[in-house]
C-alpha positions in Angstrom: 129.6 105.8 140.1 131.1 105.3 143.8 130.5 101.8 145.2 130.4 100.9 148.8 130.7 97.4 150.2 130.6 98.7 153.5 127.7 101.2 154.7 129.9 102.9 157.4 131.8 104.6 154.4 128.7 105.9 153.1 128.5 109.5 153.9 126.0 111.6 151.3 124.2 114.9 151.8 120.5 114.3 150.8 120.6 110.5 149.2 117.9 109.9 147.1 117.6 106.2 147.4 116.0 102.8 145.9 116.0 99.3 146.9 116.2 96.0 145.3 118.0 93.2 143.4 118.1 95.0 139.9 118.9 91.8 138.3 119.5 92.5 134.5 118.9 96.4 135.1 116.3 96.1 132.6 113.7 98.5 131.3 111.6 98.4 134.1 114.4 99.1 136.5 115.8 102.1 134.1 112.3 103.5 134.6 112.8 103.4 138.4 116.4 104.7 137.7 115.4 107.5 135.7 112.8 108.9 138.1 115.7 108.5 141.1 118.1 110.6 139.1 115.7 113.0 138.2 114.6 113.9 142.0 118.1 114.0 143.1 118.9 116.6 140.7 115.4 118.4 141.8 116.7 118.2 145.3 120.4 119.1 144.8 120.7 115.7 146.5 122.6 112.3 144.6 120.8 109.3 143.7 121.7 105.6 145.5 120.8 102.1 144.9 120.8 99.9 147.9 121.2 96.3 146.5 122.3 92.9 147.7 125.0 90.3 147.5 124.4 87.9 146.9 121.1 87.6 145.5 118.4 86.9 148.4 116.8 84.0 146.8 120.0 82.4 146.7 120.2 82.5 150.2 116.6 82.1 151.2 115.1 79.3 148.7 115.1 75.9 149.0 115.8 76.0 144.8 118.8 78.0 144.9 120.4 75.5 142.9 118.0 76.2 139.8 118.3 79.7 140.0 120.1 81.5 137.3 120.6 85.1 137.1 120.4 87.7 134.3 123.7 89.9 135.3 126.9 88.6 137.3 127.4 91.5 140.1 130.3 92.9 137.9 128.0 93.3 134.8 125.3 94.8 137.1 127.5 97.3 138.4 128.7 98.3 135.0 125.1 98.8 133.6 124.1 100.6 137.0 126.9 102.8 136.2 125.7 103.5 132.5 122.7 104.1 133.9 124.0 107.4 135.6 123.4 106.3 139.4 125.5 108.2 141.5 126.2 105.7 144.4 125.8 102.0 144.8 125.6 100.3 148.3 126.0 96.9 148.1 125.0 95.1 151.0 125.8 91.4 152.2 122.5 89.8 152.1 122.6 86.7 154.8 120.0 84.5 156.5 120.3 86.4 159.6 119.6 89.7 158.0 116.6 88.4 156.2 115.0 88.1 159.8 115.5 91.9 160.1 111.7 93.2 160.2 110.7 95.7 157.6 110.3 98.7 160.3 113.8 98.0 161.8 115.7 97.9 158.1 113.9 101.2 157.4 114.8 102.8 160.9 118.2 101.4 161.6 119.9 101.5 158.0 117.9 103.5 155.8 117.0 106.4 158.4 119.8 106.0 161.0 122.5 104.8 159.2 122.1 106.4 155.6 120.1 109.2 156.4 117.9 109.2 153.2 115.9 112.3 152.0 113.7 110.3 149.8 112.8 106.8 148.8 111.8 105.9 145.4 110.1 102.0 145.0 108.6 100.1 142.2 105.1 99.3 141.7 105.6 95.9 143.3 108.0 96.8 145.9 108.2 94.4 148.9 110.8 93.9 151.5 111.6 92.7 155.2 111.0 89.0 156.7 108.5 87.0 154.8 108.3 90.2 152.3 105.7 91.9 154.5 106.8 95.3 154.0 104.6 96.9 151.5 103.8 100.6 150.3 101.1 100.9 152.6 103.4 100.3 155.7 106.4 101.9 153.8 104.0 105.3 153.9 103.5 105.0 157.5 107.2 104.7 158.3 108.0 107.8 155.7 105.5 109.6 157.6 107.0 108.5 161.1 111.0 109.0 160.1 110.3 112.3 158.2 111.4 111.2 154.6 109.7 111.5 151.2 108.1 108.5 149.2 107.6 108.0 145.7 105.9 105.1 143.8 106.1 104.2 140.4 103.5 102.3 138.1 104.9 99.3 136.3 106.6 99.6 133.1 104.5 98.1 130.2 105.9 96.5 127.0 103.5 94.4 124.7 100.9 94.9 127.5 102.8 92.9 129.9 105.0 93.8 132.7 108.5 94.0 132.3 110.7 91.5 135.0 113.2 89.8 135.6 111.3 86.8 135.5 110.0 87.1 132.3 113.3 88.0 130.9 114.6 84.8 132.3 111.5 82.7 130.8 112.3 84.2 127.4 115.9 83.4 127.5 115.0 79.9 128.3 113.0 79.6 125.9 115.6 80.8 123.3 113.9 84.1 122.4 116.4 86.3 122.5 114.6 88.9 120.6 112.1 89.5 123.1 114.6 89.3 126.1 116.8 92.3 124.2 113.7 94.2 124.2 112.9 94.1 127.8 116.4 94.6 128.7 117.0 97.4 126.2 120.5 96.2 125.2 121.9 92.7 124.3 122.1 89.8 126.4 125.6 89.3 127.5 128.0 86.2 128.9 131.3 86.6 129.9 133.8 83.4 130.1 136.9 82.0 129.5 138.1 80.2 126.5 139.4 76.5 127.7 140.3 73.4 125.8 137.9 71.4 123.6 137.9 68.6 121.5 139.5 70.6 118.6 136.8 68.7 116.2 135.3 72.2 114.9 138.9 72.8 113.1 138.7 69.8 111.6 135.6 70.6 109.5 137.0 74.1 108.8 134.8 75.5 111.9 137.1 76.2 114.5 135.3 77.1 117.8 136.5 78.5 121.0 134.7 76.5 123.9 133.6 79.1 126.4 133.2 78.4 130.3 130.9 80.9 131.6 132.6 83.1 134.4 129.7 82.7 136.9 127.8 79.6 137.7 124.6 81.4 138.5 124.7 82.9 135.2 121.4 82.5 133.1 122.7 80.3 129.9 120.1 80.6 126.7 118.3 77.4 125.3 120.0 75.1 123.1 120.4 76.5 120.0 122.6 78.5 117.3 122.8 82.2 117.7 123.9 85.2 116.1 126.5 86.7 118.3 129.3 89.7 118.8 132.3 88.8 120.6 134.1 91.2 122.4 137.8 90.2 122.9 140.7 92.4 124.1 138.7 95.8 123.2 137.9 94.6 119.9 134.1 93.5 118.6 134.2 90.4 115.9 131.2 88.7 114.7 130.3 85.6 114.9 128.1 82.4 115.5 127.3 80.7 118.5 126.3 76.8 119.4 124.8 76.1 122.9 123.8 72.2 123.4 125.0 69.1 123.7 126.7 68.2 120.1 124.6 65.7 119.2 126.4 64.7 115.7 129.6 64.2 117.4 128.9 62.7 121.2 127.7 59.5 121.7 126.6 60.5 125.1 125.2 64.2 125.9 126.2 64.4 129.5 127.0 68.2 129.6 126.3 71.1 127.7 128.9 73.0 125.5 129.3 76.6 124.6 131.1 76.9 121.4 131.6 80.3 119.3 133.0 80.6 116.3 134.7 84.1 115.3 134.3 85.1 111.5 137.6 85.9 109.9 139.6 85.0 113.1 142.5 82.4 113.7 144.5 83.2 116.8 145.3 81.3 119.9 143.0 82.8 122.6 143.0 79.8 125.2 142.3 81.3 128.7 141.6 84.6 127.1 138.6 86.3 128.8 135.5 87.5 126.1 132.0 89.0 126.7 129.4 87.5 124.1 126.5 89.5 122.9 123.5 87.5 122.1 121.6 89.3 119.2 119.3 86.3 117.7 118.7 82.9 117.4 119.3 81.3 114.3 117.6 77.6 114.8 117.3 75.0 117.2 119.9 72.3 117.6 119.8 69.5 115.5 121.3 66.1 115.1 123.0 65.7 111.5 123.5 62.3 109.9 127.1 62.6 109.2 130.1 65.0 109.7 129.5 66.4 105.9 125.7 67.3 106.9 126.6 69.0 109.5 129.5 70.8 107.8 126.7 72.0 105.1 124.2 73.4 107.9 127.2 75.1 109.5 128.0 77.0 106.0 124.1 77.8 105.5 123.9 79.3 109.1 127.2 81.6 108.4 125.3 82.9 105.4 122.4 83.8 107.6 124.2 85.3 110.3 126.1 87.3 108.1 123.1 88.3 105.9 121.2 89.2 109.6 124.3 91.2 110.3 124.4 93.1 106.9 120.8 93.8 107.2 121.2 95.2 110.8 
């Protein structure tokens, strides 16, 4: 997949294009991408995704400080590449760009600049200033500017539409199973191993403290999770705690992300790793003593190992 951060570098014959944020590149997105690639092959053209950075809601919304995304830009690029997209345009989203009318967006960028042959849109496609651009308006523009248009129905799962918002809600509720089912792959978190209090080592459960690589990345709900840990190309099994360490901390002023990697004892400070969330084991709890905490962690480890063995 070729990635463009400047539309002036784009020069493709018969581009078959779709537009969107594609946060998560979930099953609904993949249905659009699959059809996009199919049409491109039929026309002997090339598939193109036009996306934005930063996410439009981070620029426009008053609650931008609370928005958390399913994928970082790098993660999104990797997932789109895996989905078989030929070309990815990453367009800078600014407040000035948000003022562009839908008609001008289509005419100036899609038609004149990119020379689209066909445009594929999802069932809920809206764009332009105040999201006033809809499918009916787009159909008129397709006729006026002589490009082909296709609209896809929603992908249904459990009788509800798959959406980035619903996946975020599942993660915020700690429902990893539902989130992974809608994503079509295990939710992942990239981060750096940083210094911690090193209390885990004292109770025979050494942990790596993780600092997420992107402050806008969503973090699942507090609790204990079974995870796969990818470190320097090698995948390890482990269990991860997200929370405030209530048994150890007297004050709960910040969240911690700690992973215990099974059968592993190396110095990995400042190393980059990827966590793949497989299932939630339990909610975070406060125990009466360190011994009670250690006993529970031993049980958690057995539960996680049993889960992986069954998988």
